[in-house]
N, C-alpha and C positions, 0 to 999 in steps of 0.2 A: 277458595283461590280463584283468580281470574281465568277466563277461557284462554286456553292455547291459541298462539295466533299462527298464521302460514307464514314463515319467513324463510328466506335462502341463507345458507352458510356458505360463504364463497371465499376463496383465497383473497389476502388484502392486496388491493392495488395501490402502489406508492401515490397515485394520482389523488387519493383521497385521504391524503394525510392529514390535512387541516380539518376535515370533517370528522375523522376519527378521534383525533386528539381532542377536540372540543367534547364530543361525547364521552370519551374516556376520563377527561378532567370533571367533568360535571358529575358524572357517576362516583367518582371518587371522592370529590367533595361532599357529595350528598350522603354516601355510605359511612364514611369516616368522620363527618361532621367538622371538618376545618376547610378554610380557604387554602388553597395551593398558592404560596408565596412566590413561586419561580415563573419567570417569564414563560409564556406559551411556547416561544422559540426553543426553548431548552428542551420541552418535552418532546417537540418535534424531533430535535436532534437526538435525544434518548432513545425515542421509538426507531429511527433510521440506524444508528451506529450501535445501540446496544441490544435491543430486543428482535429487531428483524433479522439481524445476521445470526443470531443464536437459536432461533425459534421459528416453528411453523406458525402462521397467523392466520386466523380466520376471521371474517367478521360477519355479524348477522345483519341482514338486509330485511326491511320490512317497507314495502312500497317504496323502494330503491333508496331508504333513508338508512343510514348505519345506525343500529340500535343495541349492537354487543360486539364484544372482542373477546377472543381467546387467543393467547399466544403460548405454546407448549412444545416442550422439548420431550425426548423420549421417557424421560425420569421426573418431568417437573413440568407444573403449570405457572408460567411466569406471571400471566396477567388473566384476569376472567373478570369482565365488567358488562353489566346490562343497565341499559338506559332507564333510570328511574320509572319513566311511565311504561316500559314494557316488563317490568319485574313480576314473577309469580305468574308467567304465562308459558313456561316450560323451555324458554329460551336458554337461561343457564344451563339446565340440565341436558339439554341437547349439545351445547357446546363443551361441557364437561365430559359428557359421553364420547365426543369427538376426540377430546385429550386422551382419555382411557384407551380408545381403539387404536391411537397412534403410539401407545406406551409400551413398554417391555413388560407389561404386567403389574407394575408398581408406579406410583406417583407420589410426590410431596409437593407441598406450597406452603406459602406463608400468608397469612392475612392479618390485619391489625385486631386487636383483641376488642377494641371498642366498637368493630363492625361487628355487631351481635346477628344482624340478617345473614351475613356470609358465613360466621362460625355455625349457625345454625343450618344453613344450606348444605355446607360441606359434611356436617355429622348426618344430616339426613341422606346423603349420598354416599354414605359408607366410609367417609375419611375419618380416621382417628386423631385426636389432639394429641401429639406425643411430647412437646416441649411448648414452654413459654420463654419468651427473650425480650429483647429490646432492640428496636431498628434504630441506629443511631442517625441516619440521614432524616428521618421525620421525627425523632425523638418521640416514639411511641411504642407501647407494649405490643409485642406480636405473638402469634401462635403458630406453631409448625404443624401441618395436617400430613398423614400419610395414608395412602389407600392402597390395597393389594387386591388382585383378581383372585387370588388364593383366599379361601375362607380364613378368616383373623382367628389367632389361638386366643386372643383376649376379646372382651368387650369393647364396644366403642364407649369413649370416655368423653363426657362435654369439655370444653376448653376451660370451664371455670373450676373443674374437679381436679386439675392439675397443680 
């Protein structure tokens, strides 16, 4: 694993929407292996009308550059992305721990099944794959993960064992 880096986790400032969406989109495309066909303005709108009003958003800054995003509610993580050049340096774990601290003691989230790095990451961080499904907007298989601060009664199952 690469060395952890010193970064700041700060509240999202809408002035930085363009920078955030560029990082988010590039990270998504790299992780899922597809090119997002939607206009980038649509993603700006989605961030400001769907994600921001429903969740607390934190961005990770390294040398004043946005390198990570976490958007979470009390029971769920809506978005968690780390710029590909900053992965495996403790950023994702720190953002996920922030979401856990904000939670009511349980969290759920979805990730695309083909995003094996994310699936492995969530499993290492104590999330259990509880269901497989299909996300109709992207037309991709997805996995629902759940985490509880209380000790799990069952063992952690990898996503591909469902």
